[in-house]
GUTI-285832 format. One line per 3 residues: number of its first residue (from 1); for each residue x, y, z of C-alpha. Coordinates in steps of 0.1 Angstrom, whole numbers, plus 5000, padded with zeros to 4 digits. Layout:
REM GUTI-285832
NUM) X,Y,Z  ...
END
This chain:
REM GUTI-285832
1) 8978,8189,4520  8973,8227,4512  8978,8235,4477
4) 9002,8265,4475  9013,8273,4439  8988,8279,4411
7) 9007,8274,4379  8992,8280,4344  9009,8266,4314
10) 8998,8280,4280  9000,8254,4253  9002,8217,4252
13) 9029,8210,4227  9061,8191,4235  9073,8215,4260
16) 9040,8223,4278  9030,8187,4280  9062,8174,4293
19) 9063,8202,4320  9026,8192,4331  9035,8155,4330
22) 9065,8160,4354  9042,8178,4378  9014,8153,4377
25) 9006,8139,4410  9026,8166,4428  8996,8176,4449
28) 9013,8208,4463  9014,8222,4427  8981,8231,4411
31) 8985,8232,4374  8960,8245,4349  8969,8238,4311
34) 8952,8261,4286  8952,8254,4249  8930,8263,4220
37) 8929,8226,4210  8917,8198,4232  8947,8175,4223
40) 8983,8172,4219  8996,8167,4184  9027,8147,4173
43) 9040,8171,4148  9068,8150,4132  9042,8129,4115
46) 9020,8156,4102  9033,8151,4067  9020,8115,4068
49) 8984,8128,4076  8987,8153,4047  8998,8125,4024
52) 8971,8100,4036  8994,8075,4053  8979,8078,4087
55) 8948,8089,4105  8950,8123,4123  8936,8105,4155
58) 8967,8082,4155  8989,8112,4163  8965,8133,4184
61) 8962,8127,4223  8933,8143,4241  8946,8163,4272
64) 8915,8152,4293  8925,8115,4286  8962,8121,4294
67) 8953,8137,4328  8922,8117,4334  8931,8104,4368
70) 8953,8136,4379  8946,8151,4412  8963,8184,4405
73) 8962,8190,4367  8932,8207,4351  8926,8215,4315
76) 8907,8244,4299  8901,8246,4260  8902,8283,4252
79) 8925,8307,4235  8946,8332,4256  8944,8367,4243
82) 8964,8387,4267  8987,8385,4297  8983,8411,4325
85) 9016,8406,4344  9010,8433,4370  8978,8417,4380
88) 8991,8381,4376  8962,8371,4354  8955,8361,4317
91) 8926,8369,4295  8911,8342,4274  8883,8342,4250
94) 8860,8328,4276  8872,8337,4311  8899,8355,4331
97) 8924,8332,4352  8947,8341,4380  8982,8326,4385
100) 9011,8326,4409  9035,8314,4381  9029,8315,4343
103) 9046,8293,4318  9044,8302,4282  9046,8272,4258
106) 9028,8285,4228  9053,8271,4201  9054,8285,4166
109) 9033,8290,4136  9043,8290,4099  9062,8320,4090
112) 9051,8337,4057  9076,8366,4061  9048,8391,4058
115) 9035,8379,4026  8997,8381,4031  8987,8368,3996
118) 9010,8338,4003  8995,8333,4036  8960,8332,4023
121) 8967,8311,3993  8994,8285,4004  8991,8259,4030
124) 9012,8258,4063  9015,8225,4083  9017,8233,4119
127) 8986,8217,4132  8962,8189,4125  8937,8210,4107
130) 8963,8223,4083  8976,8187,4075  8940,8175,4068
133) 8934,8205,4046  8965,8197,4025  8952,8162,4021
136) 8917,8173,4011  8929,8200,3987  8954,8177,3969
139) 8928,8149,3965  8900,8174,3955  8923,8186,3927
142) 8923,8151,3911  8886,8146,3917  8879,8180,3898
145) 8903,8172,3870  8889,8138,3862  8853,8153,3861
148) 8864,8184,3839  8886,8163,3817  8907,8194,3819
151) 8943,8193,3801  8970,8187,3827  8998,8199,3807
154) 8996,8235,3820  9008,8220,3853  8979,8234,3874
157) 8979,8202,3896  9016,8203,3905  9025,8201,3941
160) 9049,8228,3950  9066,8225,3985  9086,8256,3995
163) 9114,8249,4021  9139,8220,4021  9142,8213,4057
166) 9130,8179,4072  9093,8188,4067  9097,8198,4032
169) 9119,8169,4023  9096,8143,4039  9065,8159,4022
172) 9081,8158,3989  9091,8121,3992  9057,8111,4005
175) 9038,8127,3975  9065,8113,3951  9056,8078,3963
178) 9019,8086,3962  9024,8097,3925  9043,8066,3917
181) 9024,8039,3936  8989,8050,3945  8973,8077,3923
184) 8976,8057,3891  8956,8030,3906  8930,8054,3920
187) 8928,8074,3887  8935,8047,3860  8924,8070,3831
190) 8946,8100,3840  8982,8104,3829  9004,8112,3859
193) 9035,8118,3838  9024,8154,3838  9022,8157,3876
196) 9054,8173,3892  9066,8172,3926  9087,8204,3931
199) 9108,8213,3960  9120,8248,3962  9150,8256,3983
202) 9169,8287,3991  9200,8267,3998  9222,8246,3974
205) 9213,8213,3989  9182,8200,4010  9186,8195,4047
208) 9211,8223,4051  9213,8219,4089  9225,8184,4086
211) 9258,8168,4075  9272,8170,4040  9268,8133,4036
214) 9231,8135,4044  9226,8165,4021  9240,8147,3992
217) 9222,8115,3999  9188,8132,4005  9191,8152,3972
220) 9198,8118,3953  9169,8101,3970  9147,8129,3959
223) 9158,8128,3924  9155,8089,3924  9118,8095,3934
226) 9114,8119,3905  9113,8151,3926  9123,8183,3909
229) 9147,8200,3933  9151,8238,3926  9181,8250,3946
232) 9193,8285,3954  9161,8302,3946  9133,8318,3966
235) 9095,8321,3962  9086,8358,3961  9049,8355,3953
238) 9019,8334,3946  8986,8342,3929  8967,8310,3933
241) 8977,8296,3899  9014,8304,3896  9043,8305,3918
244) 9069,8333,3912  9105,8329,3920  9132,8354,3926
247) 9152,8342,3896  9123,8353,3873  9108,8317,3866
250) 9073,8307,3875  9056,8274,3882  9020,8267,3876
253) 9004,8251,3906  8971,8250,3926  8988,8231,3954
256) 9015,8251,3974  9027,8239,4008  9049,8265,4027
259) 9075,8247,4049  9101,8275,4049  9101,8288,4084
262) 9083,8293,4116  9077,8323,4139  9066,8324,4176
265) 9032,8325,4188  9034,8357,4208  9007,8367,4232
268) 8998,8404,4239  9008,8419,4272  9045,8416,4277
271) 9068,8444,4267  9087,8443,4235  9120,8444,4255
274) 9113,8408,4264  9113,8398,4228  9141,8388,4204
277) 9134,8372,4170  9098,8369,4179  9106,8348,4209
280) 9106,8355,4246  9141,8362,4260  9148,8338,4288
283) 9177,8332,4314  9192,8296,4318  9163,8287,4340
286) 9137,8298,4314  9126,8328,4333  9113,8356,4309
289) 9135,8387,4311  9120,8415,4333  9096,8391,4352
292) 9100,8370,4384  9071,8346,4379  9068,8342,4341
295) 9086,8316,4322  9088,8305,4285  9098,8271,4274
298) 9102,8253,4239  9101,8270,4205  9089,8302,4219
301) 9120,8306,4243  9150,8325,4232  9180,8313,4254
304) 9216,8324,4247  9243,8300,4260  9279,8296,4253
307) 9273,8267,4231  9242,8284,4214  9250,8322,4213
310) 9221,8327,4188  9194,8306,4207  9185,8270,4205
313) 9173,8253,4175  9134,8250,4174  9132,8213,4175
316) 9113,8188,4197  9143,8177,4217  9147,8212,4231
319) 9112,8216,4239  9107,8183,4258  9138,8188,4280
322) 9132,8225,4288  9098,8215,4299  9112,8187,4321
325) 9139,8210,4334  9116,8237,4344  9093,8213,4361
328) 9120,8197,4382  9132,8231,4393  9098,8240,4404
331) 9098,8209,4427  9130,8220,4446  9126,8239,4477
334) 9147,8269,4469  9156,8286,4436  9194,8284,4450
337) 9190,8246,4440  9177,8252,4405  9195,8236,4376
340) 9204,8255,4345  9191,8241,4312  9219,8227,4289
343) 9209,8214,4256  9225,8181,4245  9221,8176,4207
346) 9209,8139,4203  9212,8144,4164  9188,8147,4136
349) 9172,8127,4109  9148,8128,4080  9131,8101,4058
352) 9126,8106,4020  9104,8076,4011  9106,8039,4016
355) 9141,8025,4024  9153,8061,4020  9164,8081,4051
358) 9194,8100,4066  9205,8100,4102  9231,8122,4119
361) 9240,8111,4155  9268,8129,4173  9293,8101,4167
364) 9277,8083,4137  9261,8092,4104  9244,8067,4082
367) 9218,8066,4053  9196,8043,4035  9177,8011,4044
370) 9189,8008,4080  9185,8047,4087  9148,8042,4075
373) 9142,8015,4100  9160,8035,4127  9137,8065,4119
376) 9106,8044,4119  9114,8028,4153  9123,8060,4170
379) 9092,8078,4160  9071,8048,4170  9087,8048,4205
382) 9079,8085,4208  9042,8080,4203  9023,8084,4236
385) 8999,8055,4238  9001,8018,4231  8969,8019,4211
388) 8982,8046,4189  9016,8028,4185  8998,7998,4173
391) 8975,8018,4149  9006,8035,4132  9026,8003,4130
394) 8997,7984,4114  8993,8012,4087  9028,8014,4081
397) 9031,7976,4077  9001,7976,4054  9015,8004,4033
400) 9049,7986,4031  9036,7952,4020  9008,7965,3996
403) 9024,7999,3986  8989,8013,3992  8968,8031,4018
406) 8931,8032,4025  8933,8067,4042  8927,8091,4013
409) 8895,8104,4027  8882,8138,4018  8866,8153,4048
412) 8850,8188,4045  8830,8209,4068  8792,8205,4066
415) 8775,8234,4049  8740,8240,4064  8714,8253,4041
418) 8698,8283,4058  8663,8292,4046  8644,8323,4056
421) 8613,8317,4077
END
């Protein structure tokens, strides 16, 4: 059968991957996925990589493996630098590619709100490399301290997490458990009473987007674990040694993780009139404003609907279903038959350590022991491969029974010695 459409999808996150999977095997659609990484990453579990709970490979899925037997989907590992819409082509680091239809699914990156010093010194957590860097940096702090025998009462080893959304709360809980259960056994001669896990929030309660019950319970869980919760304050600066707050206070720390917001990964080439809040303005079919053959899906898409006049939340459920909906529309014979995208909120959840979680479903809210098991089961089911499900399940069970983990590896880039000839 003759292949008619050449579709390029930029980005293999939740939106881009689901879009491509829906078109897999549809031989009349020639799809090329382009991503600067060679694998899909399950972002909700990045915090477990950062805290040494699971291996990065357990939540990473190579695109070439996913589409190994596909007859119509190709993958290219390169970074897209510019879109040339008048010529229907994109410019990458390595080559130029032409398209009939372009789907932008580039997702988001950490938003440091223009603070370049913070961006250079603090850690974001939007990809596997950043999660590994957090793990390396935190563990290296303890390794250096035990060699230097340096006093810890100045707080230089504090772990400060900025932002009290699900990512910040889950990180704080994981590091608090690490402080309580694991670090004293790894470093028996160090006094971890001086180590503080500090969560800085610009809101009164953590998890501001969830229900009042979940906010109250999550704050209690954090305090039970020994996390210091600073509410109604903002981080305004960081010099590598101290975090400076709007209130005038400062916190000594060499370990600062920024989880306070995201911003879109915009590609050069489209007019600024197609952007709002650093996202591409799209109609109900995910078509980018001002273009007939360019689409945006997932976190990078800004779609106003009666239910969501300020755009959809940047969560996985939106990205997954926008990708599926657009692919299904592409398979229809006429655009007259296309289905508008409508977001159905399935709820939200967060875990704050062992037996501590909060779940908000449309008609049910619950917290604690059962919520924790519900969170584990749902995330395990969302993992792509059976092998990875089993690996994660084994690690979780080992950690549950032994209150320990064997994944605290410090893996640093190899530095080659170059000598003059």
